[in-house]
C-alpha positions, 0 to 999 in steps of 0.5 A, a space after each residue: 506368379 500363379 500355378 498355371 503360369 509356372 506350369 506353362 513356363 516348365 513346359 516350354 523348357 521341358 519334355 512331356 511324356 504321356 502314359 500309357 499312350 498319347 490317345 488315352 493319357 492317364 499320367 503326364 511326366 515333365 522332365 527338364 531338357 537339361 536333365 542327364 539322359 541316365 536320369 531321364 531314362 530312369 524316370 521314364 521307366 519308373 512311371 511306365 505302365 500299360 494299364 492301371 494295376 501293373 507297372 512295366 518295371 518293378 521299383 526294386 529293379 530300377 536303380 542307378 549304379 550308385 545305388 540311388 532308388 528310382 523313386 527318389 530320382 523320379 521325385 527330384 528330376 520329373 513332375 508327374 500329373 495324374 491327368 484324371 484326378 482333379 483338385 476340387 478347388 483349382 480343377 487342375 490334375 493332382 501332382 504326385 511324387 511317387 507310385 505310393 502317393 498315386 495309389 493313395 489318391 485312387 484305386 490302382 487297378 484296371 476296373 477302378 482307376 478313373 479313365 476320365 477326369 474325376 474330381 477328388 474329395 480333398 484339395 491338392 497340396 498347393 490349394 490346401 496350403 493356399 487355404 492354410 495361408 488364407 486362414 492364417 492371414 484371416 487370423 492375423 487380420 482378426 488379431 490385428 483388428 482385435 489389438 487395434 480395437 483394444 488399443 482404441 478402447 484403452 485410449 478411449 478409457 484413458 481419455 474418459 478417465 482424464 475427462 472424468 478427472 478434469 470434471 471432478 476437479 472442476 466440480 470440486 472447485 465449483 460445488 462449495 460456491 454453489 452451496 454458498 449461493 444456495 445459503 444466500 438464497 435461503 437466507 433471503 427467500 420468502 416462499 409464497 403461492 399455492 401448490 398441488 396437494 402432492 407437492 404440499 405433502 412432500 414439502 411437509 415431509 421434507 420439512 419434518 425430515 430436515 429437523 435433524 439434518 438433511 432429507 434423504 436422497 431417493 437412492 436411500 429410500 427403497 419405496 421412495 417418499 410416498 411408496 411410488 418412487 417414479 411419481 416422487 421424482 416428478 414431484 421433487 423436480 417440481 419443488 426444485 423448479 419452484 425453489 421450494 427445496 434445494 440440494 443440501 450441502 452433504 449431497 455427494 459429489 457424484 450427483 453433479 456433472 459437467 455440461 458444455 453450454 456454448 463451449 463453456 463447462 458448467 456444473 449441473 445436477 446430474 444424478 437426481 437420485 443421489 441428491 439430499 434435500 433441504 428446504 428452500 428458505 429458513 425453517 421459520 419462513 417455511 413453517 409459516 408458509 406451510 401453516 398458511 397453506 394449511 389454512 388455504 386448504 382447510 377453507 376449500 373442501 376440494 383441496 381437503 379431498 385432494 389431500 385425503 386422496 393423496 394420503 389414501 394413495 400412500 396408505 394403499 401402496 403401503 398396504 399392498 407392500 404389507 400384503 406381499 411382504 406377509 405372503 413372502 415372509 410368513 408363508 413363503 408365498 409369491 406376491 399377488 399375481 400381476 393381473 389382480 393388482 388393479 383389483 387389489 388397489 381398488 378395494 383398498 382405496 374403496 375401504 379407506 375412502 369409506 372411512 376405515 382407517 389404515 389400521 382397520 384395513 390392515 386388520 382386514 388384510 391380515 384376516 384375508 391372508 390368513 383365510 386364503 392360506 387356510 384354504 390353500 392348505 386344506 384344498 388339494 391341488 391348489 398352488 401357492 400362487 393361487 393362494 396369493 390370488 385368493 387373498 385378494 378375493 377374500 379381502 373383497 368379500 371381507 370389505 363388502 361384508 363389514 360395510 354391509 353389516 356395519 361391523 366393528 373392525 379392530 386396528 392393527 399396528 404396522 409390523 416392524 419389518 414393513 418399511 414405511 415411506 417417510 412421507 406417510 406419517 407427516 401426510 397423515 398428520 397434515 390431513 388430521 390437522 386439516 380435518 380438525 380445521 375444516 368443516 366435518 365431512 361425512 363419508 358416502 357410507 354415512 359413517 363419520 370419517 375416522 381420524 387417521 394415525 
């Protein structure tokens, strides 16, 4: 039952008195018809007034013979509404239980007490309670929703954990058979056919790495196999599809997952970065296959150039790592700015393509960095980032000057702190063998192509 319905029900069984008069009422008191006459008279006297600011009877003069105060009697036996003081929420008059409460709602004086309906700032007690109840219900609903969400998350986590346990059990039961099939395949597989230079070099590197066990996984190589991890993943996938390489038996169990194929659980490779590798045939067959590939490559200058391009790319990426590492470790400078990386890769690739060895270009990089740092130190206002950028500018000038003057350049060794990708050395060695077996090639600068490390 709403507040207004309760009000109408009281009015049907009650006597209504208006103050100060019926024509300009400011207060309305409602007294039940069953109220004793003595109590009715005391309530009427308690609320009686002619104008705001002065009550007809002082409160201390109004008492029952028993000594009970009039304000307590009025609060118990009648309901009083301040007709011109409206609640901002329900727009109904405020209910007051005593003179003191009425005074707190509005100034009790003739010239300031509202004579016409006026909406007050604060809601009435019933509306405040309704707001509190609504907030409490909302809070309880949020708590229930949160508890339901947590329970659902717990159920999902438990289901996922149970699913993971079943998958792990299935994987552990299937993986030995998978590796046994790999062993059988390797024992009868005979590699044949050609492959691109990138795959040839990576297969050569994996073959060399497998001489003392399995080849490392991508997750174990900070710079990947060649210095370009994303490109390496594509090459590894191509070699795997061609069964030139296979997962090694020490591949962690986490690299497998369970897929549903036509409703049947199938164990497949799910984490390529965790896979350790082996060659896809016996070592003798793979060695003979790589030797045949080298023979095929050596007979075709374009294929030799493809291999040389791949090696230059590896050396370029390694030199870029060297430059950033030297700037950071030796001088505490930031890496080369991103907008100059393309220019840096271009000048490094050009220097290598014109016949300078990796060690010679490394020496030129060291000199360019030292000159840039010296310029940064002696020039006021230059930042460390500008010093790193100046290393690229110095390297471009240094390479052009050395080429123009045909100056001799020493070879520097790779510093021990530089992490060299495992495919770099086998790739250089493969290119050296191809260069020996192929027709000598002259560089565009007219200089013999230097033997790489």
